C-alpha positions in Angstrom: 87.5 82.3 103.4 86.9 82.8 107.1 90.5 83.7 107.6 90.4 86.3 104.8 87.2 87.7 106.1 87.8 87.8 109.9 91.6 87.7 110.4 92.9 89.5 107.4 90.3 92.1 106.5 88.6 92.8 109.8 91.7 92.2 111.9 94.8 93.2 110.0 93.2 95.7 107.7 90.7 97.0 110.2 87.8 96.9 107.7 84.6 97.7 109.5 81.2 96.0 109.2 80.0 98.8 107.0 82.4 97.7 104.3 81.5 94.0 104.1 81.0 94.5 100.4 84.7 95.3 100.1 85.6 92.1 102.1 83.5 90.0 99.8 85.4 91.6 96.9 88.8 90.7 98.5 87.6 87.1 99.1 86.6 86.7 95.5 90.0 88.0 94.4 91.8 85.4 96.5 93.0 82.2 94.6 91.2 80.0 97.1 87.8 81.4 95.9 87.9 79.0 92.9 87.8 76.1 95.4 84.6 77.2 97.2 81.4 75.4 96.5 78.6 76.7 94.2 76.4 76.9 97.3 78.9 79.1 99.1 79.1 81.4 96.1 75.3 81.6 95.9 75.2 82.4 99.6 77.4 85.4 99.0 75.2 86.6 96.1 72.2 86.3 98.5 74.0 88.4 101.1 74.8 91.1 98.6 71.2 91.3 97.5 69.3 91.0 100.8 71.6 91.9 103.7 72.2 95.6 104.2 75.7 95.0 105.7 76.9 93.5 102.4 75.5 96.2 100.1 78.0 98.6 98.6 76.0 101.7 99.6 75.4 100.5 103.2 74.8 103.3 105.7 
């Protein structure tokens, strides 16, 4: 997941911090998502709810 987040999306695709919601979406679409722990998935839900960088309408 860190490779998708940092290397692929921030690095190769140049996705900025204001679009973290989009990176989370890409991570969930990756086949490796199914191998992540329930705790990891819950952490992402938490980020989307409480961290402004991970909200879709982030300004």
